[in-house]
Steps between C-alpha positions, in 0.01 A plus 500: 500500500575871467233564763690284749836656417363850551370423849696622799655244734244579766210443263653176378519381860135590559392333177699187585351483850144555375551227239588253775203617706265458203601138443482438875145638513402278205625192682334611823170525312539151355561334838237706684203291617660167418392236753738379766597138540395414855623167642357478853573127511873569462554536874879464475535770234222734386274472803772561758607815312148646509440379855814676626403814306162497673671462838737790427207712391330425830809584707568136596846478340504175295210336681496200728822301522502156339699287257417735208567840653875547449552290189459783247645849478277761660535779242232380256236481777616846611461621139143367487417654839624844391298486177193397698553785746522747208198338325707434188474220246766231528511439124500868403772598747717200409475591131576865581806410709634278224464788254686726741774239548543478121536879486752497782706230332506690170601826668768307690657388171471840327876574524563192284195508273511877439261508203129549572407240240714237672355588842142480375569166330636351822206641695241351266647149492516503879154653545319237294688213662230224498574389856372838622142425391489119513266292711741338744740793544261798485136405548581251773508649848845381590848640550626413149304802377756745638828313435546650154446848648756446774779368276472803270531728802805313630683482168388846391602666825844337525589527131401868512739550791782338305437712191484816714785413735686822412200726550427696822356307791170691496428367149545144624263509797185409305679206341619384841140519622381306195752222560418489871125470436555225245738305723302527824169405343654219293692333783192502726264378229670176400719243670695432177627857455850353510512501119567878493775477761784421253412817310489704822835368623677557168343844464620615842852370442530660155341827614718532809807397303436771243444760771827397660686551172341843458584590860862396447519735201316801640498450880152656506289434813187473286605147397512395863146636546382309194660180629305538824176587323509195275472287811169662600275268293671200659468652847134566423446129434669417831307768690165389358582144602569614854166680520309200364683263736418726795131504408502122470665474840242734652205308357633144469801477735744421218754749368537431127339602173426159350505150649602338173823700490614519861414363841434158642286363219753593229783339700294189574409459136862543390601218733218286362623558146849394612377151596566263211200292384541130424266514200592697189178663383535790250396831654436345844750553781254450790404143411258313725769263619734791580233681702428177689871456585531861613201455728651184648824681581352830622262485799358848439432430133344166598221691674414661166489176303118451505450858382768462232320195360162671496628818336688294241166373369396854407812563294580163349211270425189322614418203714480277193870535410679528833817347352539807278482757779824671414514879494740695276744737662315812389211432737624258766594770754128581536447152645724579795351845553150355497608227742641758742174695477282193558718395793421832669849657489394817317382671814774761450825537308725427793335166572511361147849640445630314805339173389655531153845568647461195723422283195799649320732415789369144516549453125850645508593274792363195317705586191814570703466163673440316172144395576390705199717545192585857401497631143614831347236771465463809283568855627127578502312308766210407273698389195521127449844342544703460182472159335701319239366581155360837599747696284355377172147538631578852615621612158195341344267683739692825443446468126133435562480810724670719238262380229206547736584859594615622159172386339275628782345156515161446673433870557151638442254754633159366596189715506274202569706400802293293739599462863379199694348595837594310813288395795615795708393771256859599429435681171327798670816547709713503183268755341480717810878511545579569134215731404459288184239245398524128450258300286334221687439192291126433436388690808183701565643647819446860604673603821514823698606629841487834677283688747168682503390748765168677538562822690156475660603175664545136406210371704275288276722552192551217251713492184442272204604451137221494241441485127299765315182292531535481876644148518702478822845351441624515857478688830799633690586430862651803672820435697710694751638833376624711790749664264215628280316640800817681611554633148145636474525653846820670392307648206244640740234248394284332761399162360355281777575134446787560256713280725346218300469606136764304306375236254601257226292322237573210269234451230432271207340681206360308203427641156749783513525779414248630750523815708535437873365742759592527866199620700461591866175482693384601847230267624405429136498862381754588228778734612760492221553331165840472329575375148821299528795487262880488511502880509293532817723537805329756727159669492414746776186706565374715786344194666726203417825373353588188300869413474605200286845364580475275195248379244558217254255421222659190347245433221518863389878459479460227239316737270768762539770269366354503149545877491873484575584186301675714239766587759598136528513472120738798475727393786519142379580631153797691640604190694492294181725755330756449779452123479577478128786752503649402837751246371613742229542780755699269729730392215546861391582609855751219549666567166515875565658436841769276350576752225526782753733294720726419203514863387579618854771238535656609171510860622670391819760300306565803281531703822221737398413691816148475633504871583140541614473148643223408256645163402529396863150623585341326201676173579420514872134584438441221250709245692317577826160449336606183321668348806200571724268342243710182495535487878121506540447246224774282648329490839159432346650228279656327801163509676340356187727192493520444874195622686192621315363628170660844511527615137184709508476863398359620833806367683719655229315833487809693609703356213291646217578873542868413549498292182315765299732774627806296401368424152384855434811670634743266321336567164469875562862529614622313192288714267639815663855373466457406135344837422784676676749296301320583175508874577873482566 
């Protein structure tokens, strides 16, 4: 203890920072080499994310335009594309960014926490948040893996600005940038980012109101500058939206960022939700009879009816139980998007947008004329209309969501995580775009792709994969590669025939492990022999060059899992600690918050001045975190009772760091206050 007291402030800062780095490195080590969860069959979710990332990487914006293209935010595909361009691991970078976001959040709250011990405690409980290394919200290649990073950046950046509102502008610029990055990436990752909007609105009003009071007292121009600067993160969100909309207009002839939020489809669907069904089926607003009546009253929608019926089969049932083909509200909009695609309207954005607006106008006319009965809808287009009895159900679902999140239910890290391949070979695309490996279930597949060039010419050259005993596993067919020929020519290498030197091989290897060799021959005479492994990417000599774009040895991957199984044991052990203490931590945080509020209220009643503004800052910080947590859980709970099974930790991934921050800060603030009282 004396050692710490004798350290200078600078050395304490360095020691504190290095302590955070050390724990961050430990976590990075534990998640390194974990397998990804690849879901190539999830075409509406996982697959479309990776597909768009591949298109961005290839300079094709978001790929070909269809009913899937503009249904998800484009930032996560952009994130994957950037990592792929930099040859970085998706899992490693995501874990690193979460560590950084935890550091940023802790530094943001330093003016309130003050003590190094309190800061390190908050950092550790955030760092080991189980959602940040769980299967569905970390190992899965989907956008939920960055939500908990983004919310810490948003809350950390804006709360830091509030706590430093009296400091010079230059000290606030990095926090403005942090908030802007968090907000821009978050709003263009998810369509349900609305849950942070109440916090943003209240923050701006309180911040600007406080600046106005200070300006009235001091008449300093710096407060005007700060009032303008605080709007920059919000302008950044708007500006990014304009850029994305312009790109979509350039490539797809439709100027918007997401078709589920704005445009013809969103307006058409809102009108559809406004039509009252005759049957009362829980969770189903688009009943079969309602769709049939809408088609009868709307000529344009009538043309889609055969496609609507066929796509309904995919989402709702089978031919044996046609009477039960009802689709819950959480998925029914896909039926109409699929129908528009099958009907041939997705030639470009302008065409399908016009058709959707025409259907909207026909529905609105039918409701205005009384041919269809209108019902009240919710503010969000895709929320089911309110029904009698929902209030009790909503509170019940909210209680379930609170219990679910506070106990970290269902979370786990899987080392033996098997991904099921699809018919299109989608797993290699997931692996190539992420730089991480999946584990294929009971597969002997070995796959590779790249190019081979003999500088003496490709005439008579063959390339084949062999075992050590000479058993031939497969021979490659060379395909067009003008880009390789141009590259070699640019290096001053004359390689006749290199216009056709690209290859790919897909092999089945029994009795692994066995070493695989790639051998080249010219008219039967051996030219080169290469021993293959995950580490081999490029081998060049004076006479030839082998370049492997990718190499996957699936059976060898199975053996590797046993070596890293201890990582799963450790991470799941930490997760269990959160699971068993979660309810206690939640109760402690809630109790600490109530005690703090009562003590602050007593001080106000006694007219004790809040000279440094600490009481206000503590209350605002905790209240903002708690309110945002409940807003998200409220929206998820409404979806749970009305549309789809939504209380799942991957959908709630953004709630966990907010919840942990609230619990940790409330307890730490109360401890600090009690200690201060004891000293007095």
